[in-house]
C-alpha positions as CSV (number, residue, x, y, z in Angstrom):
1,M,-257.4,-60.0,-96.4
2,K,-259.1,-60.9,-99.9
3,F,-256.0,-61.4,-101.6
4,L,-254.5,-63.4,-99.0
5,V,-257.7,-65.6,-99.1
6,I,-257.5,-66.0,-102.9
7,L,-253.7,-66.9,-102.5
8,I,-254.4,-69.6,-99.9
9,C,-257.2,-71.0,-102.0
10,L,-255.0,-71.2,-105.0
11,I,-252.2,-72.9,-103.1
12,I,-254.7,-75.4,-101.6
13,N,-256.0,-76.1,-105.0
14,Y,-252.7,-76.5,-106.7
15,L,-250.5,-78.2,-104.0
16,W,-253.0,-80.1,-101.8
17,L,-256.0,-80.8,-103.7
18,K,-254.8,-81.1,-107.2
19,D,-255.4,-84.9,-107.8
20,F,-259.0,-85.2,-106.4
21,D,-262.5,-83.5,-106.2
22,R,-262.7,-81.2,-103.1
23,F,-266.4,-81.1,-102.6
24,D,-269.5,-82.8,-104.0
25,D,-272.2,-80.4,-105.3
26,S,-274.8,-83.2,-104.8
27,W,-275.8,-81.4,-101.5
28,F,-277.1,-78.4,-103.8
29,F,-279.4,-80.8,-105.8
30,R,-280.9,-82.2,-102.7
31,F,-281.3,-78.8,-101.2
32,R,-282.9,-77.6,-104.5
33,C,-285.3,-80.5,-104.4
34,Q,-286.3,-79.7,-101.0
35,M,-287.1,-76.0,-101.9
36,A,-289.1,-77.3,-104.8
37,D,-291.3,-79.5,-102.3
38,L,-291.6,-76.6,-99.9
39,S,-292.8,-74.3,-102.8
40,T,-295.4,-76.9,-104.1
41,K,-296.9,-76.9,-100.7
42,I,-297.1,-73.3,-100.5
43,S,-298.6,-72.7,-104.1
44,R,-300.1,-75.1,-106.8
45,H,-299.6,-72.5,-109.5
46,P,-296.5,-73.5,-111.8
47,S,-295.1,-69.9,-112.2
48,A,-295.5,-69.0,-108.5
49,R,-294.2,-72.4,-107.5
50,W,-291.0,-71.7,-109.5
51,V,-290.5,-68.3,-108.2
52,L,-290.8,-69.4,-104.7
53,G,-288.5,-72.4,-105.3
54,A,-285.8,-70.1,-106.7
55,G,-286.3,-67.5,-104.1
56,F,-285.8,-69.9,-101.1
57,T,-282.8,-71.5,-103.0
58,Y,-281.0,-68.0,-103.2
59,L,-282.2,-66.6,-100.0
60,I,-281.8,-69.2,-97.6
61,P,-278.1,-70.0,-98.3
62,L,-277.2,-66.4,-98.6
63,F,-279.0,-65.6,-95.1
64,A,-277.2,-68.4,-93.5
65,L,-273.9,-67.4,-94.6
66,G,-274.8,-63.8,-93.6
67,I,-275.5,-64.9,-90.1
68,I,-272.3,-67.1,-90.0
69,L,-270.3,-64.0,-91.0
70,Y,-272.0,-61.8,-88.4
71,L,-271.3,-64.3,-85.7
72,V,-267.7,-65.0,-86.5
73,A,-266.8,-61.0,-87.1
74,G,-264.1,-59.9,-85.1
75,Q,-263.5,-63.2,-83.4
76,F,-259.8,-64.3,-82.7
77,Y,-258.2,-61.6,-84.8
78,G,-260.5,-62.3,-87.8
79,L,-259.2,-65.9,-88.4
80,P,-262.9,-67.7,-88.3
81,T,-263.8,-65.0,-90.8
82,M,-260.8,-65.7,-93.1
83,L,-261.8,-69.5,-92.8
84,V,-265.4,-68.9,-94.0
85,H,-264.2,-66.9,-96.9
86,I,-261.7,-69.8,-97.7
87,L,-264.2,-72.5,-97.5
88,V,-266.8,-70.6,-99.7
89,L,-264.3,-69.8,-102.4
90,L,-263.1,-73.5,-102.5
91,V,-266.7,-74.6,-102.9
92,A,-267.1,-72.3,-105.9
93,F,-263.8,-73.3,-107.4
94,D,-263.8,-75.9,-110.3
95,R,-263.8,-79.5,-109.1
96,I,-260.9,-80.4,-111.5
97,Q,-258.1,-78.1,-112.3
98,P,-258.1,-76.8,-116.0
99,G,-254.3,-78.4,-116.2
100,K,-255.5,-81.7,-115.1
101,L,-258.7,-81.5,-117.4
102,A,-256.4,-80.9,-120.3
103,R,-253.9,-83.4,-119.5
104,E,-256.5,-86.3,-118.9
105,F,-258.1,-85.3,-122.3
106,L,-254.8,-85.2,-124.3
107,E,-253.9,-88.3,-123.1
108,K,-256.8,-89.9,-124.8
109,W,-256.6,-87.8,-127.7
110,K,-253.0,-88.6,-128.5
111,A,-253.8,-92.4,-128.3
112,G,-256.5,-91.8,-130.9
113,D,-259.4,-93.0,-128.8
114,I,-262.1,-90.7,-129.7
115,E,-264.8,-92.7,-127.9
116,A,-262.8,-92.3,-124.7
117,C,-262.5,-88.7,-125.5
118,M,-266.4,-88.4,-125.9
119,L,-267.1,-90.2,-122.9
120,Y,-264.6,-88.3,-120.9
121,L,-266.5,-84.9,-122.1
122,K,-269.8,-86.3,-121.2
123,Q,-268.5,-87.2,-117.5
124,E,-266.3,-84.1,-116.8
125,L,-267.9,-81.2,-119.0
126,A,-271.4,-82.5,-119.1
127,M,-271.6,-82.7,-122.8
128,P,-275.4,-83.1,-124.0
129,E,-276.0,-86.4,-125.3
130,D,-277.9,-85.0,-128.2
131,L,-274.7,-83.0,-129.3
132,K,-273.6,-84.0,-132.8
133,I,-270.1,-83.9,-133.2
134,D,-269.0,-85.4,-136.6
135,D,-265.2,-85.1,-136.9
136,E,-262.0,-84.8,-134.5
137,E,-261.7,-81.2,-135.5
138,A,-265.3,-80.4,-133.9
139,L,-264.6,-82.5,-130.9
140,S,-261.3,-80.7,-130.3
141,D,-263.0,-77.3,-130.7
142,Y,-265.6,-78.2,-128.3
143,F,-263.2,-79.2,-125.6
144,S,-260.9,-76.0,-126.2
145,K,-264.1,-73.8,-126.1
146,Q,-265.2,-75.6,-122.8
147,L,-261.9,-75.4,-121.3
148,V,-261.7,-71.7,-121.7
149,Y,-265.3,-71.1,-120.5
150,R,-265.3,-73.4,-117.6
151,S,-262.0,-71.7,-116.3
152,F,-263.6,-68.4,-116.8
153,E,-266.8,-69.2,-114.8
154,K,-265.2,-71.2,-112.1
155,M,-262.3,-69.0,-111.4
156,F,-261.9,-65.4,-113.2
157,V,-265.8,-64.8,-112.4
158,M,-265.3,-65.8,-108.9
159,F,-262.3,-63.6,-108.4
160,F,-264.0,-60.5,-109.8
161,W,-267.2,-60.9,-107.6
162,Y,-265.2,-62.1,-104.3
163,I,-263.2,-58.9,-104.7
164,F,-266.3,-56.7,-105.0
165,S,-268.8,-58.5,-102.9
166,G,-267.1,-60.9,-100.9
167,P,-268.4,-64.5,-100.0
168,I,-271.9,-63.3,-100.4
169,G,-271.3,-62.6,-104.2
170,I,-269.3,-66.0,-104.5
171,L,-272.3,-67.8,-103.2
172,F,-274.7,-66.0,-105.5
173,C,-272.8,-66.8,-108.6
174,Y,-272.3,-70.5,-107.4
175,I,-276.1,-70.9,-106.9
176,S,-276.7,-69.3,-110.3
177,Y,-274.5,-71.5,-112.2
178,Q,-275.8,-74.6,-110.2
179,L,-279.2,-73.7,-110.9
180,R,-278.4,-73.4,-114.7
181,D,-276.9,-76.9,-114.8
182,L,-279.9,-78.4,-112.9
183,Q,-282.5,-76.7,-115.4
184,I,-280.5,-77.9,-118.4
185,E,-280.6,-81.5,-117.0
186,S,-284.1,-81.3,-116.0
187,T,-285.2,-80.0,-119.4
188,A,-283.4,-82.8,-121.3
189,R,-285.6,-85.3,-119.2
190,R,-289.0,-83.4,-119.5
191,Q,-289.1,-82.4,-123.3
192,A,-291.8,-85.2,-123.8
193,D,-294.2,-82.9,-121.6
194,E,-294.7,-79.8,-123.8
195,R,-296.3,-77.7,-120.7
196,E,-293.4,-78.5,-118.3
197,Y,-290.7,-78.1,-121.2
198,G,-292.2,-74.5,-121.7
199,Q,-292.0,-73.7,-118.1
200,Q,-288.4,-75.0,-118.0
201,E,-287.5,-73.0,-121.0
202,A,-288.7,-69.8,-119.2
203,E,-286.6,-70.7,-116.1
204,I,-283.4,-71.1,-118.0
205,K,-284.0,-67.9,-120.0
206,L,-284.2,-66.1,-116.4
207,T,-281.2,-67.9,-115.0
208,T,-279.2,-67.4,-118.3
209,N,-279.9,-63.5,-118.2
210,V,-278.8,-63.4,-114.6
211,I,-275.5,-65.4,-115.4
212,W,-275.0,-63.0,-118.3
213,L,-275.1,-60.1,-116.2
214,L,-272.7,-61.6,-113.7
215,E,-270.2,-62.4,-116.5
216,W,-270.6,-59.2,-118.6
217,V,-267.9,-57.1,-116.9
218,P,-265.5,-60.2,-116.0
219,M,-265.7,-61.2,-119.6
220,R,-264.5,-57.9,-120.9
221,L,-261.7,-57.7,-118.3
222,L,-260.5,-61.2,-119.1
223,A,-260.5,-60.4,-123.2
224,I,-258.4,-57.3,-122.2
225,T,-256.0,-59.6,-120.3
226,F,-255.9,-62.1,-123.2
227,S,-254.9,-58.9,-125.3
228,L,-252.0,-58.2,-122.9
229,T,-250.8,-61.9,-122.5
230,G,-251.4,-62.9,-126.4
231,N,-251.5,-61.0,-129.7
232,F,-252.6,-57.7,-128.5
233,V,-253.4,-56.2,-132.0
234,H,-255.5,-59.3,-133.3
235,C,-257.5,-59.7,-129.9
236,F,-258.0,-56.1,-129.2
237,E,-259.4,-55.4,-132.6
238,N,-262.0,-58.1,-132.1
239,L,-262.7,-56.9,-128.5
240,K,-263.6,-53.4,-129.9
241,K,-266.3,-54.8,-132.1
242,S,-268.1,-56.5,-129.4
243,F,-266.9,-54.5,-126.2
244,W,-270.4,-52.8,-125.9
245,S,-272.5,-55.5,-126.9
246,A,-275.6,-56.1,-124.7
247,R,-277.1,-59.2,-126.6
248,A,-277.8,-61.9,-124.0
249,E,-278.5,-64.3,-126.9
250,I,-274.8,-64.5,-127.8
251,S,-273.1,-67.4,-126.0
252,S,-270.6,-66.3,-123.5
253,A,-268.5,-69.5,-124.4
254,D,-268.6,-68.7,-128.1
255,L,-267.6,-65.0,-127.3
256,L,-264.7,-65.8,-124.8
257,Y,-263.3,-68.6,-127.2
258,G,-263.3,-66.1,-130.0
259,Y,-261.3,-63.7,-127.9
260,A,-258.9,-66.6,-126.9
261,S,-258.5,-67.6,-130.5
262,C,-257.7,-64.0,-131.5
263,A,-255.0,-63.8,-128.7
264,L,-253.3,-66.9,-130.0
265,F,-253.2,-65.9,-133.5
266,G,-249.8,-66.0,-134.9
267,M,-248.6,-67.3,-131.7
268,V,-248.8,-71.1,-132.0
269,D,-245.9,-72.5,-133.5
270,P,-246.9,-74.6,-136.6
271,D,-243.7,-76.4,-136.5
272,M,-244.0,-79.5,-134.4
273,P,-240.5,-81.2,-133.5
274,E,-242.2,-84.1,-131.8
275,A,-243.9,-85.1,-134.9
276,D,-242.1,-87.5,-137.3
277,E,-241.7,-86.1,-140.7
278,E,-243.0,-89.3,-142.1
279,A,-246.0,-89.3,-140.1
280,N,-249.4,-89.4,-141.9
281,P,-251.5,-86.1,-142.1
282,K,-254.1,-87.3,-139.6
283,T,-251.4,-87.7,-137.0
284,R,-249.8,-84.4,-137.7
285,E,-253.3,-82.7,-137.3
286,R,-253.9,-84.2,-133.9
287,L,-250.4,-83.2,-132.8
288,Q,-251.3,-79.7,-134.1
289,R,-254.5,-79.8,-132.0
290,V,-252.5,-80.7,-129.0
291,I,-250.3,-77.6,-129.5
292,R,-253.2,-75.4,-129.7
293,I,-254.8,-76.8,-126.5
294,Q,-251.7,-76.3,-124.6
295,A,-251.3,-72.9,-125.9
296,L,-254.9,-72.0,-124.6
297,L,-253.9,-73.4,-121.1
298,A,-250.8,-71.4,-121.0
299,L,-252.9,-68.3,-121.9
300,L,-255.2,-69.0,-119.3
301,E,-252.3,-69.4,-116.7
302,R,-250.7,-66.1,-117.9
303,S,-254.1,-64.4,-117.5
304,Q,-254.5,-65.9,-113.9
305,A,-251.0,-64.4,-113.2
306,V,-251.9,-60.9,-114.5
307,W,-255.2,-60.9,-112.5
308,L,-253.3,-62.0,-109.3
309,I,-250.7,-59.1,-109.8
310,L,-253.6,-56.6,-110.3
311,L,-255.6,-57.9,-107.4
312,A,-252.2,-57.6,-105.2
313,M,-251.9,-54.1,-106.5
314,F,-255.6,-53.3,-105.7
315,T,-255.3,-54.6,-102.2
316,V,-252.2,-52.6,-101.3
317,Y,-253.5,-49.0,-102.8
318,A,-257.3,-49.4,-102.1
């Protein structure tokens, strides 16, 4: 049933909901604030208050989902159970497809509107206000890195944990990522208060370590997939150097983008037939960046196809 659920979600994602957001995550932030208020009533100590708040934030949704799955189990030939699985997976999926994300960014990029590109990244990819991007190359690299990592955390991580732990695992991953985003946003607003800022730093570190554990195996599997769908020798050699790395301080986005870049090594055509031979070097460089982003997107799509094939085989033979 799990492969069928994934297939249905992808069909809904690509054919029905491809041009607008599916769900609003603001419900989670309201829920998190309610849990924080509840923990404050129980304990005034900052550390205990955060532990209680995080515990409630995880346990209440997971417990509620478990109760729902128990109540619908075996009803109407499993159809209600499948609908619950589909709903949870759709909630965890990205709010905007990678293809649509790349297309909208490249429209602004080709027009040479760098300010519009920056604004788009802040709106869609939550680019930090204090992040300094000095040139177009750095801007393109930042988008490429976020495109790869966002696809990974919103799709490949969810696929992996759904197969092995079902909707409970999906909801746990979703809560972890939402907590991370909320904590980073809160830290940016509270840096003036050193005491609260220090507490937030500890909270972010704990959540980051949880996410690192959730991503460790899926990232290695995706890197192997990049090797199979891209430059095998170059990507696999890079993967062997860091495969058993257990350093949580290494950014997952940087590591995964490094794998993707190695997979594209020698596969991006430097010739640009769409570019005028008389075009200035800056225009040609922009078009080269367009080709690279499109190649990254194609690599992600091929990797997704490989995962679906393997999931189908796992479903049949397991």
